[in-house]
C-alpha positions in Angstrom: 51.7 34.4 228.3 50.3 38.3 230.1 46.7 38.7 230.3 47.4 42.2 228.1 48.6 39.7 225.5 45.8 37.3 225.9 42.9 40.4 225.6 45.1 41.8 222.2 45.1 38.1 220.6 41.2 38.0 221.5 40.4 41.1 220.1 42.7 40.3 216.9 40.5 37.0 216.3 37.6 38.7 216.7 38.0 41.5 214.5 39.5 39.2 212.3 36.4 37.1 212.4 34.0 40.2 211.9 36.2 41.4 209.0 35.6 38.0 207.0 31.8 37.4 208.3 31.1 40.7 206.5 33.4 39.6 203.2 31.3 36.7 203.0 27.7 37.9 203.1 28.4 40.8 200.6 28.8 40.4 197.2 31.7 41.9 195.4 33.4 41.3 192.1 36.6 39.5 191.0 36.0 35.9 192.2 39.0 34.3 191.3 40.9 36.8 193.5 38.3 35.6 196.5 41.1 33.9 198.0 43.2 36.9 198.1 40.8 38.9 199.6 39.4 36.9 202.3 43.3 36.4 203.3 43.5 40.5 203.5 40.8 40.6 205.5 42.2 38.5 207.6 45.3 39.5 208.3 44.4 42.7 208.6 42.0 41.7 211.8 45.1 39.3 213.5 47.6 42.2 212.9 45.9 44.1 216.0 47.9 41.4 218.0 50.8 42.9 217.8 49.2 46.9 218.1 50.6 47.1 221.7 54.2 47.1 220.8 54.5 47.4 217.2 51.6 50.7 216.8 53.3 51.9 213.5 53.6 48.4 211.5 50.2 47.7 212.8 48.7 50.5 211.7 51.0 50.7 208.3 49.5 46.7 207.6 45.6 47.2 208.6 45.7 50.4 206.0 47.7 48.2 203.0 44.8 45.7 203.7 42.3 48.1 203.7 43.7 49.5 200.2 43.8 45.7 199.2 40.5 43.7 199.5 38.9 47.5 198.3 40.9 47.2 194.9 39.9 43.5 195.2 35.8 44.6 195.0 35.4 44.1 199.1 32.8 46.4 200.8 34.1 46.1 204.2 34.7 48.7 206.4 38.3 49.4 208.0 37.5 48.5 211.3 41.1 47.0 212.2 43.1 50.4 210.9 40.3 52.1 213.6 41.7 50.2 216.4 45.2 50.8 214.5 44.5 54.6 214.9 43.2 54.3 219.0 46.6 52.4 219.0 48.9 54.1 217.7 47.6 57.9 219.3 47.6 55.8 222.7 51.5 55.2 222.4 52.1 58.8 221.6 52.7 58.5 217.6 50.4 61.3 216.6 51.7 63.2 213.9 51.9 59.3 211.9 48.9 58.4 212.8 47.4 61.6 211.0 49.5 61.1 208.2 48.8 57.6 207.3 44.8 58.6 207.9 45.0 61.3 205.4 47.2 59.4 202.9 44.1 56.6 203.7 41.6 58.8 203.0 42.8 59.8 200.1 43.8 56.6 197.9 40.6 54.3 199.2 38.7 56.1 196.3 41.7 55.3 193.9 41.6 52.1 195.4 38.0 51.2 195.1 37.8 52.8 191.6 40.2 49.7 190.9 36.8 47.3 190.9 34.3 50.0 190.5 35.3 51.6 187.2 33.0 54.9 188.4 34.7 57.5 190.0 31.4 58.8 192.2 30.6 55.0 193.2 34.4 54.6 194.6 33.8 57.8 196.4 30.9 56.4 198.2 32.0 53.5 198.8 35.3 55.1 200.3 33.7 57.0 202.3 31.4 54.2 203.7 34.6 52.2 204.4 36.4 54.8 206.6 34.2 57.6 207.9 35.7 60.5 209.0 33.7 60.9 212.3 34.8 57.4 213.3 38.6 57.9 212.3 38.4 60.7 214.6 36.7 58.8 217.8 39.5 56.8 217.4 42.4 59.0 217.5 40.4 60.9 220.4 40.1 57.8 221.9 43.4 57.0 222.3 44.7 60.5 223.1 42.3 60.6 226.0 43.6 57.1 227.5 47.3 58.1 226.7 47.0 61.2 228.7 45.0 59.6 231.6 47.5 57.3 231.8 50.0 59.5 231.8 48.5 61.6 234.6 48.3 58.3 236.8 52.5 57.6 236.4 52.8 61.5 237.4 50.5 60.7 240.5 52.6 57.6 241.5 56.1 59.4 240.8 54.8 62.2 242.9 53.9 59.5 245.8 57.3 57.6 245.5 58.7 61.0 245.8 56.7 62.4 248.8 57.3 58.9 250.5 61.1 59.0 249.8 61.4 62.7 251.6 59.4 61.5 254.1 61.8 58.6 255.0 64.5 61.1 254.5 63.4 63.5 256.7 62.7 60.4 259.5 65.8 59.1 258.8 67.2 62.7 260.1 65.2 63.0 262.5 66.4 59.6 263.9 70.1 60.7 263.6 69.4 63.6 265.4 68.0 61.8 268.8 70.8 59.4 268.3 73.1 62.4 268.5 71.4 64.5 271.1 70.6 61.1 273.6 73.9 59.3 273.2 77.0 61.4 272.0 77.3 63.3 275.4 76.9 60.1 277.2 79.7 58.4 275.5 81.5 61.2 275.1 82.4 61.3 279.1 82.7 57.8 279.4 85.5 57.9 276.7 87.3 61.1 277.9 87.0 60.3 281.4 88.5 56.7 281.0 90.9 57.7 279.0 92.1 60.8 281.7 91.8 57.8 284.2 94.5 55.9 281.9 96.6 58.5 281.4 96.9 60.2 284.7 97.7 56.1 286.0 100.4 55.7 283.5 101.6 59.3 284.6 102.2 58.4 288.2 103.7 54.9 287.4 100.7 53.2 288.7 99.5 49.6 287.2 96.7 50.3 285.0 93.7 47.9 286.2 92.6 45.9 283.1 88.8 46.5 283.4 89.5 50.2 283.3 91.7 49.7 279.5 88.6 47.7 278.5 85.9 50.7 279.5 88.3 52.9 277.8 88.4 50.6 274.0 85.0 50.1 274.8 84.2 53.5 274.9 86.2 54.9 271.3 84.7 51.7 269.5 81.5 52.9 270.9 82.2 56.2 268.9 83.2 55.5 266.3 80.0 52.6 265.6 77.9 55.7 267.1 79.8 58.2 264.3 79.4 55.4 261.5 75.8 55.0 262.6 75.0 58.7 262.4 76.6 59.4 258.8 75.0 56.4 257.4 71.3 57.8 258.7 72.2 61.4 256.9 74.0 60.5 254.4 71.9 57.3 253.1 74.8 55.1 252.4 74.9 51.6 251.4 78.7 50.9 252.0 78.9 49.5 255.4 80.5 51.2 257.8 81.6 48.1 259.3 83.0 45.1 257.6 84.8 41.5 257.0 87.8 43.4 256.6 87.3 45.0 260.4 87.0 41.6 262.2 90.9 41.6 262.8 90.5 44.5 264.9 87.6 42.8 266.1 89.3 39.9 267.7 92.3 41.6 269.1 90.0 44.0 270.9 88.0 41.0 272.2 91.8 39.6 273.5 92.1 42.8 275.2 89.3 41.9 278.0 91.3 38.7 278.7 89.2 36.2 276.3 91.8 33.9 274.3 90.1 34.5 271.2 91.6 33.5 267.6 90.4 33.9 264.1 90.8 31.5 261.2 90.0 32.5 257.1 89.0 29.7 255.0 88.7 29.4 251.2 89.9 32.5 248.7 89.2 35.7 250.3 87.2 37.6 247.5 84.5 40.7 247.8 80.9 39.9 249.1 77.9 41.8 248.9 77.6 45.2 251.4 74.9 43.6 253.2 76.5 40.2 253.8 79.8 42.2 254.7 78.2 44.0 257.3 75.6 41.2 258.4 79.0 39.0 258.8 80.4 42.0 261.0 77.4 42.2 263.1 77.1 38.6 263.8 80.7 37.8 265.4 80.6 41.6 267.2 77.5 40.1 269.1 78.9 37.0 269.6 82.2 38.1 270.9 79.9 40.3 273.4 77.8 37.8 274.3 80.9 35.4 275.1 82.2 38.8 277.4 79.3 39.4 278.9 77.1 36.0 279.6 79.6 32.9 279.0 82.1 32.9 281.3 84.6 31.4 278.8 88.3 31.4 278.3 88.7 31.0 274.4 86.9 31.9 271.5 87.3 31.0 267.9 86.3 32.6 264.8 86.0 30.9 261.6 85.0 32.6 258.3 84.9 30.6 255.4 84.6 32.0 251.9 82.8 29.2 249.9 81.4 29.5 245.7 78.0 30.5 247.1 77.8 31.0 250.8 80.1 32.8 253.3 79.8 30.8 256.7 80.4 31.9 259.9 81.1 30.4 263.1 82.1 31.2 266.5 82.4 29.1 269.2 83.5 29.6 273.0 84.1 26.9 276.0 81.9 28.7 278.3 79.2 27.3 280.8 76.7 26.6 278.3 75.7 22.8 277.8 73.7 20.6 275.9 70.6 20.2 278.6 70.8 24.2 279.3 68.0 25.8 276.3 69.3 29.4 275.1 67.3 32.1 276.3 66.9 34.3 272.7 68.0 37.8 274.0 67.8 40.7 271.9 71.2 39.9 270.1 70.4 36.7 269.3 67.2 37.5 267.6 69.2 40.6 265.4 71.3 38.3 263.9 68.5 35.8 263.2 66.6 38.5 261.0 70.0 39.6 259.5 70.3 36.4 258.4 66.8 35.5 257.0 66.4 38.9 255.7 69.3 37.6 253.2 68.3 34.0 252.9 70.3 32.5 254.6 70.6 29.7 257.7 71.6 31.0 261.3 72.5 28.0 264.3 73.0 28.8 267.6 72.8 26.5 270.4 75.4 25.0 273.2 77.9 23.1 271.9 78.2 19.0 273.1 81.3 18.8 274.2 80.3 22.4 276.3 80.4 26.0 275.4 77.8 27.8 272.8 78.0 27.8 269.0 77.2 30.2 266.9 76.9 29.3 263.4 76.3 31.4 260.2 75.2 30.6 256.5 74.9 33.4 254.1 74.7 32.9 250.4 76.6 35.8 248.0 74.4 34.9 245.7 71.0 36.1 246.1 72.3 38.7 248.5 72.2 42.6 247.6 
């Protein structure tokens, strides 16, 4: 139970107790109906426990209870109705509250007249039961707090909009910096390597394998940079590269001389965008590390679609052994951060039979 509800309940019990104690302390008529009068006093107070989520209903209940115990001869102020007026105005029901207050002010003398049989005394009791000044004060307090809460909400919304605008500006600034610093250099590498391949083939010469790798890497880097810049500029949540692009990634790895294979297990299905992108990045980084550092001849990529998780495993037969502790570089640290952010698990370690293994388990239910 929230603190707000506990506080509402405590206030309701306190008001009910005050009303009951006041009713017990004063003399009144119609002794045979005393239990009903006491019940109305307690009901009017306890109804305030629901004033936050049903203010109009509470307004009606407390008003009817006040009329009822006045008709039974209980000269008790309509304290519960004042609380209900405050709550209803605070909730924004000003018109209904004014109408209910006017109706109660007009009908209270009639209710008191039932037990007093004298209009002058009935008017005096009604005035004492619900003074106009207290009624106005309760409504004014509710309206003041409603306005204060509205201004606080507007201020919070303004802060959120300002923070969002600053984030957008920073994202665009990063995009411009990336474009200015990297696009030109990558374009030069891409154009020069493609031109070299074209010239060699035109002359009938054998194209060096390293040159083809440089050309393909330049193309891939250009695609990656373009996708990154589009994501930064458009704030697109969908990943520019995902699991559907893994076959192309494995084929490109083969062009560098690595015997790479891909195995997909389980029923292939859509996964959350964050899992889709993280899976691609883990395989991409693993194959890059194998090509750069492992000295491996073969690599196997396995993607296992399970009911509650996506399991990715990349093995190689490189130089790593169980006796050599891996030195975590930026790539491995980046993998671990991505997996941890999704609530998954990552294991990156040498295999017992030699080579290296990267295994990531990404939950598909908790990721967003």
